[in-house]
C-alpha positions as CSV (number, residue, x, y, z in Angstrom):
1,M,-48.3,23.8,0.7
2,A,-49.2,25.0,-2.8
3,G,-52.4,26.0,-4.5
4,D,-54.3,29.1,-5.8
5,N,-56.0,31.9,-3.8
6,E,-57.1,34.9,-5.8
7,L,-60.7,35.3,-7.0
8,S,-61.1,35.9,-10.8
9,R,-61.6,39.4,-11.9
10,N,-65.1,38.8,-13.4
11,Q,-66.4,37.8,-9.9
12,R,-65.7,41.3,-8.4
13,Q,-68.7,43.5,-8.1
14,P,-67.8,47.1,-7.3
15,T,-70.2,49.1,-5.2
16,T,-70.9,52.8,-5.6
17,R,-67.8,53.7,-3.7
18,S,-64.5,54.1,-5.5
19,P,-62.2,51.1,-5.4
20,T,-59.5,51.2,-2.8
21,V,-56.0,50.0,-3.8
22,T,-54.8,47.1,-1.6
23,Q,-51.5,47.8,0.1
24,T,-48.9,45.2,1.0
25,H,-50.0,45.3,4.6
26,T,-52.7,47.5,6.0
27,S,-54.0,49.0,9.2
28,A,-57.3,47.8,10.6
29,A,-59.0,50.9,9.3
30,S,-57.7,50.5,5.7
31,A,-58.6,46.8,5.8
32,E,-62.2,47.8,6.6
33,S,-62.0,50.2,3.7
34,V,-60.9,47.4,1.4
35,R,-63.9,45.2,2.6
36,A,-66.3,48.0,1.8
37,S,-64.8,48.7,-1.6
38,Y,-65.7,45.5,-3.3
39,R,-68.4,42.8,-2.8
40,V,-67.4,39.4,-4.2
41,R,-70.2,36.9,-4.7
42,A,-69.2,33.4,-3.4
43,S,-69.2,30.7,-6.0
44,E,-71.4,27.6,-5.8
45,L,-70.1,24.5,-4.0
46,I,-69.7,21.8,-6.6
47,G,-68.1,18.4,-6.2
48,R,-68.6,14.6,-6.3
49,G,-70.7,14.5,-3.2
50,W,-71.0,15.3,0.5
51,L,-70.1,13.7,3.8
52,N,-71.6,14.4,7.2
53,T,-74.9,15.5,5.7
54,G,-77.0,12.3,5.9
55,G,-76.6,12.0,2.1
56,E,-78.1,15.4,1.3
57,N,-76.4,17.8,-1.1
58,I,-75.8,21.3,0.2
59,T,-75.9,24.6,-1.8
60,L,-74.9,28.1,-0.8
61,E,-78.6,29.0,-0.9
62,D,-79.2,26.4,1.8
63,L,-76.7,28.2,4.0
64,R,-78.0,31.7,3.3
65,G,-78.3,33.6,6.6
66,K,-75.4,31.8,8.1
67,I,-71.8,32.8,8.3
68,V,-69.9,30.2,6.4
69,V,-66.2,29.3,6.6
70,L,-65.0,27.3,3.7
71,D,-62.0,25.2,4.8
72,F,-60.0,24.1,1.7
73,W,-58.0,21.1,3.0
74,T,-56.5,17.8,2.1
75,F,-56.1,15.0,4.7
76,C,-52.3,14.5,4.2
77,C,-51.5,18.0,5.3
78,I,-50.5,18.6,8.9
79,N,-51.3,22.3,8.6
80,C,-54.8,21.4,7.6
81,L,-55.1,19.1,10.6
82,H,-54.0,22.0,12.8
83,V,-56.7,24.2,11.3
84,L,-59.4,21.5,12.0
85,D,-58.5,21.8,15.7
86,E,-58.4,25.6,15.5
87,L,-61.9,25.7,14.1
88,R,-63.5,23.4,16.8
89,P,-63.9,26.1,19.5
90,L,-65.5,28.4,16.9
91,E,-68.0,25.7,15.9
92,E,-69.0,25.4,19.6
93,K,-69.1,29.1,20.4
94,F,-71.1,30.1,17.3
95,A,-73.1,26.9,16.9
96,E,-76.3,28.7,15.8
97,E,-74.7,31.4,13.6
98,L,-71.7,29.6,11.9
99,V,-71.3,26.7,9.5
100,I,-67.9,25.3,8.7
101,V,-67.8,23.5,5.3
102,G,-64.7,21.4,4.6
103,V,-63.9,21.5,0.9
104,H,-61.6,18.5,0.4
105,S,-59.4,19.2,-2.5
106,P,-56.8,16.4,-2.7
107,K,-53.1,16.8,-3.3
108,F,-52.3,13.1,-3.7
109,E,-54.0,10.5,-6.0
110,H,-55.0,8.4,-3.0
111,E,-56.8,11.3,-1.4
112,A,-59.2,11.3,-4.3
113,D,-60.5,7.9,-3.2
114,P,-63.9,8.4,-1.6
115,D,-63.4,5.6,0.9
116,A,-60.1,7.0,2.0
117,L,-61.7,10.4,2.4
118,A,-64.6,9.0,4.4
119,A,-62.1,7.2,6.7
120,A,-60.1,10.5,7.2
121,V,-63.3,12.4,8.1
122,E,-64.1,9.7,10.7
123,R,-60.5,9.5,11.9
124,Y,-60.1,13.2,12.5
125,E,-63.6,13.5,14.1
126,I,-64.8,16.2,11.7
127,H,-68.2,17.5,12.9
128,H,-69.2,19.6,9.9
129,P,-70.2,19.0,6.3
130,V,-67.5,18.0,3.9
131,L,-67.6,18.5,0.1
132,D,-65.7,15.9,-1.8
133,D,-63.9,18.0,-4.5
134,P,-61.6,15.4,-6.3
135,E,-61.5,17.4,-9.6
136,L,-60.7,20.6,-7.7
137,T,-63.8,22.2,-9.2
138,T,-64.6,24.4,-6.2
139,W,-60.9,24.8,-5.4
140,Q,-60.5,26.4,-8.9
141,A,-63.8,28.4,-8.6
142,Y,-62.3,30.1,-5.6
143,T,-58.9,30.0,-7.2
144,A,-57.4,28.7,-4.0
145,R,-53.6,28.5,-4.0
146,A,-52.7,26.8,-0.8
147,W,-53.6,24.0,1.7
148,P,-55.1,25.2,4.0
149,T,-57.1,28.2,2.7
150,L,-60.0,29.6,4.6
151,V,-62.7,31.7,2.9
152,V,-65.3,33.5,5.0
153,V,-68.7,34.0,3.4
154,D,-71.2,36.4,5.0
155,P,-74.9,35.7,5.5
156,E,-75.8,37.4,2.2
157,G,-73.4,35.1,0.2
158,Y,-70.5,37.5,-0.3
159,I,-66.8,36.9,0.5
160,A,-65.7,38.6,3.7
161,A,-62.1,37.3,4.0
162,H,-59.4,35.1,2.6
163,L,-56.9,33.5,5.0
164,T,-54.1,31.2,4.1
165,G,-52.2,28.8,6.4
166,E,-52.9,28.2,10.1
167,G,-52.9,30.4,13.3
168,H,-56.0,32.5,12.3
169,A,-58.3,31.3,15.1
170,N,-58.3,34.6,17.1
171,G,-58.7,36.8,14.1
172,L,-61.5,34.6,12.8
173,E,-63.3,34.8,16.1
174,V,-63.2,38.6,16.0
175,L,-64.4,38.7,12.4
176,V,-67.3,36.3,13.1
177,E,-68.4,38.4,16.0
178,E,-68.3,41.5,13.8
179,L,-70.4,39.7,11.1
180,V,-72.9,38.5,13.7
181,A,-73.4,42.0,14.9
182,E,-73.6,43.5,11.4
183,H,-76.1,41.0,10.0
184,E,-78.2,40.8,13.1
185,A,-78.7,44.5,12.8
186,K,-79.6,44.2,9.1
187,G,-81.9,41.3,9.8
188,T,-80.0,39.0,7.5
189,L,-78.7,36.6,10.2
190,H,-80.6,33.4,10.7
191,R,-79.8,31.4,13.8
192,G,-80.4,27.7,14.2
193,D,-78.9,24.2,13.6
194,G,-76.6,23.7,10.7
195,P,-76.7,20.8,8.2
196,Y,-74.3,18.4,10.0
197,V,-75.5,14.8,10.4
198,A,-73.2,12.6,12.5
199,P,-72.1,9.3,11.0
200,P,-72.6,6.0,12.9
201,A,-69.9,5.1,15.5
202,R,-67.3,2.4,14.9
203,D,-66.7,-0.5,17.3
204,G,-63.5,-2.5,17.7
205,D,-60.4,-3.0,19.9
206,L,-58.3,-0.6,17.7
207,R,-59.4,2.5,15.9
208,F,-57.1,4.0,13.3
209,P,-53.9,2.8,15.0
210,G,-50.8,4.9,14.1
211,K,-47.5,3.3,15.4
212,A,-46.4,0.2,17.3
213,I,-43.2,-1.0,19.0
214,A,-42.1,-4.4,20.3
215,L,-41.7,-4.8,24.1
216,E,-39.1,-7.0,25.9
217,N,-41.9,-9.4,27.0
218,G,-42.8,-10.2,23.4
219,H,-45.9,-8.0,23.3
220,F,-46.5,-5.0,21.2
221,L,-47.5,-1.5,22.4
222,V,-49.7,0.4,19.9
223,G,-50.7,4.1,19.6
224,D,-54.4,3.5,19.3
225,S,-54.9,7.0,17.9
226,G,-58.6,6.9,17.2
227,H,-59.4,5.8,20.7
228,H,-56.9,8.3,22.2
229,R,-55.1,5.6,24.2
230,L,-52.3,3.0,24.1
231,V,-53.1,-0.7,23.7
232,E,-50.8,-3.5,24.7
233,L,-51.3,-6.6,22.4
234,A,-50.1,-10.1,23.1
235,A,-47.5,-11.8,20.9
236,D,-50.3,-12.7,18.4
237,A,-50.7,-9.0,17.7
238,T,-54.4,-9.3,18.2
239,T,-55.3,-10.1,21.8
240,V,-55.6,-7.1,24.0
241,V,-53.6,-7.5,27.2
242,R,-54.3,-4.0,28.7
243,T,-55.1,-0.5,27.8
244,I,-53.3,2.7,29.0
245,G,-55.5,5.8,29.0
246,E,-59.1,6.5,29.6
247,G,-59.9,6.4,25.9
248,V,-61.2,10.0,26.0
249,K,-59.6,12.8,24.0
250,G,-57.8,15.2,26.3
251,H,-54.7,15.7,28.4
252,A,-54.4,14.3,31.9
253,D,-51.6,12.5,33.7
254,G,-52.2,9.6,36.1
255,G,-52.8,5.9,36.2
256,P,-53.8,3.8,33.2
257,D,-57.5,4.4,33.7
258,A,-57.2,8.1,34.3
259,A,-54.6,9.4,31.8
260,R,-55.8,11.0,28.6
261,F,-54.1,11.4,25.2
262,N,-55.0,13.1,22.0
263,E,-54.3,11.0,18.9
264,P,-51.0,9.4,20.1
265,Q,-48.7,8.2,17.4
266,G,-45.1,7.2,17.8
267,L,-43.5,5.4,20.7
268,T,-40.0,4.4,21.7
269,V,-38.5,2.3,24.6
270,L,-35.7,3.9,26.6
271,P,-32.6,2.0,27.6
272,A,-32.9,0.5,31.1
273,A,-30.3,2.7,32.7
274,V,-32.1,5.9,31.4
275,A,-35.5,4.6,32.4
276,E,-34.3,3.9,35.9
277,Q,-33.1,7.5,36.2
278,V,-36.2,9.2,34.9
279,G,-38.9,6.9,36.2
280,Y,-40.6,5.9,32.9
281,D,-39.8,3.3,30.2
282,V,-41.6,4.5,27.1
283,V,-41.8,7.9,25.4
284,V,-45.0,8.6,23.4
285,A,-45.5,11.3,20.8
286,D,-48.9,12.7,22.0
287,T,-49.5,14.3,18.6
288,V,-52.5,16.6,18.9
289,N,-51.6,17.5,22.5
290,H,-48.3,18.8,21.2
291,R,-46.5,16.9,24.0
292,L,-44.3,14.0,24.8
293,R,-45.6,11.6,27.5
294,G,-43.7,9.1,29.6
295,V,-45.2,5.7,30.4
296,H,-44.1,3.4,33.3
297,L,-44.7,-0.1,32.0
298,G,-44.9,-1.6,35.4
299,T,-47.7,0.5,36.7
300,G,-49.1,2.0,33.5
301,A,-48.7,5.5,35.0
302,V,-48.5,8.3,32.5
303,T,-46.7,11.6,33.0
304,T,-46.0,14.6,30.8
305,I,-42.3,15.0,30.1
306,A,-42.1,17.8,27.4
307,G,-44.4,20.3,25.8
308,N,-46.7,22.9,27.3
309,G,-49.7,22.1,25.0
310,V,-49.3,25.2,23.0
311,Q,-48.6,24.5,19.4
312,R,-45.2,25.8,18.3
313,L,-44.8,28.0,15.3
314,L,-41.4,29.3,14.2
315,D,-41.1,32.1,16.7
316,V,-40.3,35.6,15.7
317,A,-36.8,35.6,17.1
318,S,-36.0,32.3,15.4
319,A,-37.4,33.6,12.1
320,R,-35.4,36.7,12.2
321,A,-32.3,34.7,13.2
322,N,-32.9,32.5,10.2
323,E,-33.2,35.6,8.0
324,S,-29.7,36.8,9.2
325,G,-28.2,33.4,8.5
326,A,-27.9,32.1,12.1
327,W,-29.5,28.7,12.9
328,V,-31.4,28.6,16.3
329,S,-31.1,25.1,17.7
330,D,-31.0,25.2,21.5
331,L,-34.5,25.5,22.9
332,G,-33.5,25.3,26.6
333,A,-33.8,22.8,29.4
334,D,-37.3,23.6,30.7
335,P,-39.2,21.0,28.6
336,L,-42.6,21.6,30.2
337,N,-42.5,25.2,29.2
338,T,-41.4,24.5,25.7
339,S,-43.9,24.5,22.8
340,L,-43.9,21.5,20.4
341,S,-45.9,21.0,17.2
342,S,-47.5,17.7,16.3
343,P,-44.7,15.3,17.2
344,W,-45.4,12.3,15.0
345,D,-42.7,9.7,15.8
346,V,-39.9,9.2,18.3
347,V,-36.9,7.0,18.5
348,W,-34.1,6.6,21.1
349,S,-30.6,7.2,19.7
350,D,-27.6,5.8,21.6
351,K,-25.3,8.0,19.6
352,A,-27.1,11.2,20.4
353,G,-28.0,10.1,23.9
354,A,-31.5,11.5,23.3
355,V,-34.9,10.8,21.9
356,I,-35.2,12.0,18.3
357,I,-38.6,13.6,17.5
358,A,-40.3,13.9,14.1
359,M,-41.7,17.4,14.7
360,A,-44.2,17.2,11.8
361,G,-45.8,20.5,12.5
362,T,-42.7,22.7,12.0
363,H,-41.1,20.4,9.4
364,Q,-38.1,19.8,11.6
365,I,-36.4,17.1,13.6
366,F,-36.0,17.8,17.4
367,S,-34.1,16.0,20.2
368,F,-35.0,15.6,23.8
369,D,-32.7,14.5,26.6
370,P,-34.9,12.7,29.2
371,V,-32.2,13.1,31.9
372,S,-31.3,16.8,31.5
373,G,-34.7,17.9,30.0
374,A,-32.9,19.7,27.1
375,V,-34.9,20.2,24.0
376,A,-33.2,21.2,20.7
377,V,-33.6,21.4,17.0
378,F,-31.7,18.4,15.7
379,A,-32.0,19.2,12.0
380,G,-34.1,21.4,9.7
381,T,-34.7,25.1,9.1
382,G,-38.4,24.8,9.3
383,T,-38.8,25.5,5.6
384,E,-41.1,22.9,4.0
385,G,-39.5,21.1,1.1
386,L,-36.8,18.7,0.1
387,Q,-33.2,20.0,0.5
388,D,-30.2,18.0,1.7
389,G,-27.1,19.4,3.4
390,G,-26.1,20.1,7.0
391,P,-28.6,20.2,9.9
392,D,-28.8,24.0,9.6
393,A,-29.6,23.9,5.9
394,A,-31.8,20.9,5.4
395,W,-35.5,21.1,4.6
396,F,-38.1,18.5,5.6
397,A,-41.8,18.2,4.9
398,Q,-43.9,16.6,7.7
399,S,-41.5,13.9,8.7
400,S,-43.5,11.0,10.2
401,G,-41.5,7.9,10.8
402,F,-38.0,6.8,12.1
403,A,-35.8,3.8,12.2
404,L,-32.1,3.3,13.2
405,D,-29.6,1.3,11.2
406,A,-26.6,-0.6,12.5
407,A,-24.4,2.5,12.2
408,G,-26.8,4.5,14.3
409,D,-28.0,6.7,11.4
410,V,-31.6,7.7,11.4
411,W,-33.8,6.8,8.5
412,V,-36.8,9.2,8.0
413,A,-40.1,8.8,6.2
414,D,-40.6,12.4,4.9
415,S,-44.2,12.1,4.0
416,E,-45.1,15.3,2.2
417,T,-42.2,15.0,-0.2
418,S,-42.9,11.2,-0.6
419,A,-39.3,10.7,0.3
420,L,-37.0,8.5,2.2
421,R,-34.3,10.5,3.9
422,V,-31.4,9.7,6.3
423,L,-29.7,11.6,9.0
424,R,-26.0,10.7,9.0
425,L,-24.7,11.1,12.6
426,N,-21.1,11.9,13.7
427,D,-19.5,9.9,16.5
428,D,-20.6,12.6,18.9
429,G,-24.3,12.1,17.9
430,A,-24.7,15.3,16.0
431,V,-26.1,15.4,12.5
432,A,-23.3,15.5,9.9
433,A,-25.5,15.6,6.9
434,V,-29.0,14.9,5.6
435,E,-29.3,12.8,2.5
436,T,-32.2,11.7,0.3
437,G,-32.5,8.0,-0.8
438,V,-35.8,8.3,-2.7
439,G,-37.9,11.3,-3.6
440,E,-37.9,14.5,-5.7
441,G,-40.1,17.1,-4.0
442,L,-43.3,18.3,-2.5
443,F,-45.4,17.6,-5.6
444,D,-43.7,14.5,-7.0
445,F,-45.1,11.0,-6.2
446,G,-46.1,7.7,-7.8
447,F,-45.7,4.0,-7.6
448,R,-42.5,3.1,-9.4
449,D,-39.7,0.6,-8.5
450,G,-36.3,0.5,-9.9
451,E,-33.3,2.9,-9.7
452,A,-33.8,5.2,-6.8
453,G,-33.5,8.4,-8.8
454,Q,-36.6,7.6,-10.8
455,A,-38.5,5.5,-8.2
456,R,-41.5,7.1,-6.6
457,L,-43.4,6.7,-3.2
458,Q,-46.7,8.2,-2.2
459,H,-46.8,9.8,1.3
460,P,-44.9,7.2,3.4
461,L,-45.4,7.3,7.1
462,G,-43.1,4.5,8.5
463,V,-39.8,2.8,8.1
464,A,-37.9,-0.2,9.5
465,V,-34.3,-1.4,8.9
466,L,-34.1,-5.0,7.8
467,P,-31.3,-7.5,8.7
468,D,-29.4,-6.9,5.5
469,G,-29.3,-3.2,6.0
470,S,-32.0,-2.4,3.5
471,V,-35.0,-0.2,4.6
472,A,-38.6,-1.3,4.6
473,I,-41.0,1.6,4.0
474,A,-44.7,1.9,4.9
475,D,-45.7,3.5,1.6
476,T,-49.0,4.6,3.0
477,Y,-51.0,6.1,0.1
478,N,-49.9,3.3,-2.2
479,G,-51.1,0.7,0.2
480,A,-47.8,-1.0,0.1
481,V,-44.6,-1.9,1.8
482,R,-41.6,-1.0,-0.3
483,R,-37.9,-1.8,0.1
484,Y,-34.9,0.5,-0.5
485,D,-31.4,-1.0,-0.9
486,P,-28.8,1.6,-0.1
487,V,-26.0,-0.5,-1.6
488,T,-27.6,-0.8,-5.1
489,R,-29.8,2.3,-4.7
490,T,-32.8,0.5,-5.9
491,V,-36.4,0.3,-4.8
492,S,-38.7,-2.8,-4.9
493,T,-42.1,-3.8,-3.4
494,L,-42.4,-6.4,-0.6
495,G,-46.2,-6.4,-0.4
496,R,-49.3,-4.4,-1.5
497,G,-53.1,-4.3,-1.1
498,L,-52.9,-2.8,2.4
499,A,-55.3,-0.1,3.7
500,E,-53.0,2.9,4.6
501,P,-50.1,1.1,6.3
502,S,-48.7,3.8,8.6
503,D,-45.9,1.9,10.3
504,V,-43.8,-1.2,9.8
505,L,-41.4,-3.0,12.2
506,L,-39.2,-6.1,12.1
507,D,-40.8,-9.0,14.1
508,T,-38.2,-11.6,15.1
509,S,-40.6,-13.6,17.3
510,V,-42.1,-15.7,14.6
511,D,-40.8,-19.2,13.9
512,G,-39.2,-19.6,10.5
513,G,-37.4,-16.2,10.4
514,P,-38.2,-12.6,10.8
515,V,-41.4,-11.1,9.3
516,L,-42.7,-7.6,9.0
517,L,-45.4,-6.4,11.4
518,V,-47.5,-3.7,9.6
519,V,-49.9,-1.3,11.2
520,E,-52.8,-1.3,8.8
521,T,-54.5,1.9,9.9
522,N,-57.6,1.9,7.8
523,Q,-58.3,-1.8,8.6
524,H,-57.8,-1.0,12.4
525,Q,-55.3,-3.9,12.8
526,L,-51.8,-5.1,12.9
527,V,-50.9,-7.7,10.2
528,R,-47.8,-9.9,9.6
529,L,-46.2,-9.8,6.2
530,P,-43.6,-12.5,5.4
531,L,-40.5,-11.2,3.7
532,P,-40.7,-12.6,0.2
533,K,-37.8,-14.5,-1.3
534,E,-38.1,-12.3,-4.4
535,A,-39.5,-8.8,-4.2
536,L,-42.0,-7.4,-6.8
537,I,-41.0,-4.8,-9.4
538,V,-43.9,-2.4,-9.9
539,D,-44.2,0.5,-12.3
540,E,-47.5,2.3,-12.2
541,G,-45.8,5.5,-13.1
542,A,-44.6,8.8,-11.6
543,A,-47.0,11.7,-11.1
544,Q,-47.2,15.2,-10.0
545,T,-49.8,17.1,-8.0
546,Q,-52.1,18.5,-10.7
547,R,-53.0,22.2,-10.2
548,A,-54.1,24.6,-12.8
549,A,-51.2,26.6,-14.1
550,T,-51.4,30.4,-14.1
551,P,-50.7,32.1,-17.4
552,V,-48.1,34.7,-16.9
553,A,-46.3,37.1,-19.3
554,A,-42.5,37.0,-19.5
555,G,-40.5,39.9,-18.2
556,A,-41.5,42.1,-15.2
557,H,-44.0,40.4,-12.8
558,E,-45.2,42.0,-9.6
559,V,-45.8,39.7,-6.6
560,V,-48.0,41.2,-3.8
561,V,-48.9,39.3,-0.6
562,R,-51.9,40.8,1.3
563,F,-51.7,40.8,5.0
564,S,-53.9,42.6,7.6
565,A,-53.3,42.0,11.3
566,P,-56.4,40.8,13.2
567,K,-58.2,43.3,15.3
568,G,-56.3,43.7,18.6
569,Q,-53.0,43.1,17.0
570,K,-50.4,45.3,15.2
571,L,-47.4,44.6,13.1
572,D,-44.3,44.1,15.3
573,D,-42.1,46.8,13.9
574,R,-39.8,47.1,16.9
575,W,-36.8,45.7,15.0
576,G,-37.7,47.0,11.6
577,D,-40.0,45.7,8.9
578,P,-41.7,42.6,10.4
579,T,-42.6,41.1,7.0
580,Q,-40.5,38.9,4.8
581,L,-40.8,37.4,1.3
582,K,-38.7,34.5,0.0
583,I,-39.0,33.6,-3.7
584,S,-37.3,30.9,-5.8
585,S,-38.4,28.8,-8.8
586,S,-38.2,25.5,-10.5
587,P,-36.3,25.5,-12.8
588,E,-34.0,27.9,-11.1
589,N,-33.6,30.1,-14.2
590,L,-37.4,30.7,-14.5
591,V,-36.8,33.8,-12.3
592,L,-33.9,35.8,-13.8
593,D,-34.1,38.6,-11.3
594,G,-36.0,39.3,-8.0
595,G,-35.4,35.9,-6.3
596,G,-34.1,35.5,-2.8
597,T,-35.2,36.7,0.7
598,T,-36.0,40.3,1.5
599,T,-38.2,42.2,3.9
600,G,-41.6,43.5,2.6
601,L,-44.4,41.7,1.0
602,T,-44.0,43.0,-2.6
603,R,-41.5,42.0,-5.2
604,T,-40.9,42.6,-8.9
605,L,-39.6,39.5,-10.6
606,T,-38.2,39.1,-14.1
607,L,-39.5,35.9,-15.7
608,N,-37.4,34.1,-18.3
609,P,-38.9,34.4,-21.8
610,E,-36.9,31.4,-23.1
611,L,-38.9,29.0,-20.9
612,D,-42.4,27.5,-21.3
613,G,-43.1,27.7,-17.5
614,G,-42.3,26.1,-14.2
615,V,-43.2,26.6,-10.5
616,L,-42.8,29.8,-8.4
617,H,-41.9,28.9,-4.8
618,I,-43.0,31.8,-2.5
619,T,-42.8,32.0,1.3
620,A,-44.3,34.9,3.1
621,R,-44.0,35.8,6.8
622,A,-45.5,38.6,8.9
623,A,-45.0,39.2,12.7
624,A,-47.7,40.8,14.8
625,C,-48.2,41.3,18.5
626,D,-51.2,42.1,20.7
627,G,-51.7,45.8,20.7
628,E,-53.6,48.5,18.9
629,P,-52.5,50.2,15.7
630,G,-50.7,53.4,16.4
631,G,-50.0,52.4,20.0
632,D,-47.1,50.7,21.7
633,I,-46.8,46.9,22.1
634,P,-47.4,46.1,25.8
635,D,-44.7,44.4,27.8
636,H,-45.1,40.6,27.7
637,A,-47.6,40.9,24.8
638,A,-48.3,37.7,22.9
639,C,-46.7,37.7,19.5
640,H,-47.6,35.7,16.4
641,L,-45.8,34.7,13.3
642,Y,-48.0,34.2,10.2
643,Q,-46.3,32.2,7.6
644,Q,-47.3,30.4,4.4
645,D,-45.5,28.5,1.6
646,W,-46.9,28.5,-1.9
647,G,-45.8,26.5,-4.9
648,I,-47.5,28.1,-7.9
649,P,-47.4,26.4,-11.4
650,V,-47.1,29.0,-14.1
651,V,-47.1,28.8,-17.9
652,L,-45.5,31.6,-20.0
653,D,-48.0,33.3,-22.3
654,E,-47.7,36.6,-24.0
655,D,-51.3,37.4,-22.9
656,G,-50.7,36.2,-19.4
657,D,-50.9,38.1,-16.1
658,T,-48.1,40.6,-15.2
659,G,-48.9,40.3,-11.5
660,L,-49.8,37.8,-8.8
661,T,-51.7,38.6,-5.6
662,L,-51.7,36.2,-2.7
663,D,-53.5,36.3,0.6
664,L,-51.7,35.6,3.8
665,R,-54.5,37.3,5.6
666,G,-56.7,39.5,3.3
667,L,-60.0,41.0,4.1
668,D,-62.5,41.8,1.3
């Protein structure tokens, strides 16, 4: 995700020691030297208002004496949702010393709606104060450059660290322990309760339902995400027939009253012959558990069928294989020892003979064969963005919804690019090509019908194929159901005024012809939407995510990414430089020289003086393993891949900066 992450120069306050030059990546000792060289005063927290504080406004002065972690997030972002879960154990362990403050800085227009934000805070069970920052005031004050960004503030109100992306939980724990010891010794640490005030609980049969499927008996099975269970509804889509799952967040197999899920989303019914072989009828994307679950409809019994519960990142070997041009797809046939990452939707493909998985957390499409247990990457390199091509070249961005058409091709709601994509399958079930029907990129969205090339969606989460071959789209952040006609390549609107519709399916059970059944997440219900005789044509415009552009001078431009391995880890240099920098631009000729992928975390670019500006696309990776600097990496050591994507708007200015510093993991 894109944003801004370097503090402005006039905030830096040098101490009496001489400044230490920040290296591309540093040892733990030099990182401590960097921290000691500058003290950066944290900026005040300014926004529209606060949530989870009982209506009280919070200032940094109110938090003095606490260690504060500012979590810059936006509720569309899967990486941000991962970080919320990474922070929960820290909140428990350091309940008296640490305060997490969520700074909600929206990417999409809909996310600036205060009601939508309040619903998201409730849905994701956030138990810390949240600052509503719709104008990106605090985001810009901290010059954040990415979602998610974490800024650690010490008990005296100074910046202690900047961390971008996810996967920093262990390093954060070590840093907080160090800050607790340091400030306890200085007498500047104040223990006690933080400012969090719990909101009232919500009642109802459904709570933030995610996806739904039709069953052979005419009922519907719903992923009741907010209650961490499945709910079977009668044909009226309202009456509860039964529940599957205890309704408590967690992971447990067993009968319908004992099993536990964690925010289940997508579901798919297996063919009868396959179900008979494997002993379950329905596959469930158990999203926050990073697992697939199997459900036997007769007994309601739940079993884990894939995923070890450890969130998958692009592993080091795969990352290096990708760097050399090879595409790693086969993940083996031991599904219970395979890591998944936020599977969001699933669909059975007869052509592929497998369950296709929207692996939102790694921006890829996976497959799972229930009979053999084989798990594979079906399409996508893991790079977040919109790029068509073969399965080994395509980019996705938090794909979240599937539907099959009559040819067996897979239509995809690619949420973060506000796009409708399609996987064209060969006769053997492999992906021949990935194509885009609607959508432009990570920061382009809107509400515009008409010719597909100029039409815009806003963070769609679900799709369904209609009898005429057109595709209905749950256009979630526009509160609408849209229609894409692949023959005429046009977009229209079937209905609007919905509260975050996250799924849509064709319901043929209603007299008078098929209707659409829509999962209206923020109204906690399923609603029927008749197919109109004539669709609406809406044009409320196209938009782009608005972030402050960085003034840069044309010509030579130095890019530096700071990374310091957490204490107890060292850079994994067993196969050469473990860092990597990939740089491109929009438009392509913004960078005349210095683009591409190389090792190292520094690069000199040449920026085109003939242009007014554009966007720099930067991806940084660093591999580290458990071990002490200067020592060997132990056998079977846990290894970690730190990765972040930035999209940085720039404007050419003769007085602009000649360098850009980003933090993958930087200590101050």
